Steps between C-alpha positions, in 0.01 A plus 500: 500500500702185423372182644629142510300176486623262768330161571195601313445833690582855408750644742613859508884503537470796733293295735760225482773753588299631785455145628866426554567850629224455761645168600837664542341777715328253723818294533698806604241601758482146634874484558497847661231390748687176576833680551370795702453353848797268471717784369425700818655221713796467260564872553448487883721195539760626247465176301548647149804277427299198632227572254760543217646161571157335497411666176830395331434139603175514294709475176623159617142412573393597144774284351405201714129546419566491125739208538252285688195626329316651806335829555744800502301641790562181708872485404570863569315498828660176619862613433432851640357339819792257528742793457331710771484211745868420439599859567289503823653178625861592419472844655429334834819294487741795529543586131477872407166553332655730224755231424240227474280713285789602274609137444150359457347777284767505231556119514129435442478751215819353341381137534163607356651665197725193441208263542302694237787445252454120536127513398454354156192534285355773735449848372591736782518874499731550801453877494132452576590323829779743587317824427138382461252482206182639636346549163511122441299424818224243420171454669646198690793719609261767617300241709831374655604857580178597673469169695859549616421857592197398692702238698771750586254770608305250703823364667612852585158609632475179711845542661532877474518578877731200573729595210504865610576410865786263403643769264495779765633294789582129512505496884150656506387240247618218722337660801173516308516132407609564142775290338710747284654207306153372392402853391829523301410173324153635416665807347730267308199318360340825401822620338529178294137542373559860408817406307309220317209722394715808417765336286280518184416865571823674595757221484738355757743792491223759574269319743672641805452857363114446510534375855716781629435822301117538561549411866785749535297767327197436727730515812578867422141611558333222705422552865437131595602157381151437360507828309843413358370158372195654335707784365756257354214311323369819349844623390586159361172492302557853377846414389370198309245719314751777438771271385272320251388836376857613444586165331205539261569863413877488482551134388719416802533164682196460723656343810779755537259780413281401800802507729603845355146628581536366855834676532349830386215459757759425773674835421171688487371366836829568669503849358147556631605372842805726506301805402236419772774464759663822396166689503418373850819643654 
C-alpha cells in the first residue's frame, strides 16, 4: 500500500481521506441538529421567505468579514441578525412582509456580490459560500458548527413551550405572560446562528432547504410538536449522511447532494403518510 511521509511520520493516504470525510460527516450532522428544532418553527409560522432573506444576507457578511479581516462566522451571523431584526421591525410599521423580504433579500445578496468584487488580494471561491464546500471543513469549522448547534438547541429547549404557545396563539401567549415579540427575537437569533454555521456546509442559497425540508418531512408522520422536532433532526442527519455518500460515489457537489437526499426523504415520508391514511379508511 502506498504511503506518504509527512512531518516525519508515515501517514496512510486512505486515513487522510477518511479524516476529511469524517469531518464533513460530523459537520453535516451538526448543521442538521441545529436546523431541526428551528426549522419546525419556520414551517409552523410559514417563515420560509424570512429564512431565505436572512441566508442571502450572509453573503454580504462574508464580504465584510474578508474586507475587515474578522471571522467569517462573526460577519455572517452579524449581518444575518441585522437583516432579521430589520425585517421584524419594518413588518410592524405597516409594510407588507413579502414586499420587505423581497426587497431586502435580493438587495443584500446583490450588495454582497458587488462587495466581493472590490476585494483585492483575497482568494475567494464564491461558489463555496453560495452552494457550500463541506469537504473543506476544518477542525476549527467543525468546532464552530457544533458550538453553534449546541447554542441553538439549548435556546430552543429553554424557550420551547413559550415559543410554541406564541406560535399557536398570540392572545394565549399574552394571557400566559409570554411576550411573542421577545420569542420572535430569540428565534431570529437562532436563525442567524444557523445561517452562520451552515454557510460552509450547504451555502447561502441552500440553507433554508435544510431548515424546511426535514421539518416538512417529519410533519407528515409526527403526532406531536416534540416528535416533529426529533424527527426533523433524524431526517436532517440522514440526509447529510446520504447526500455525502451520493457525492462520494457519483462525484456530485456535496451541498446540493445533501439537499437532494432531504427532498427524496420528504417524498418518501409523505408517501408513507398517504398510504397509512388510505389504509386507515
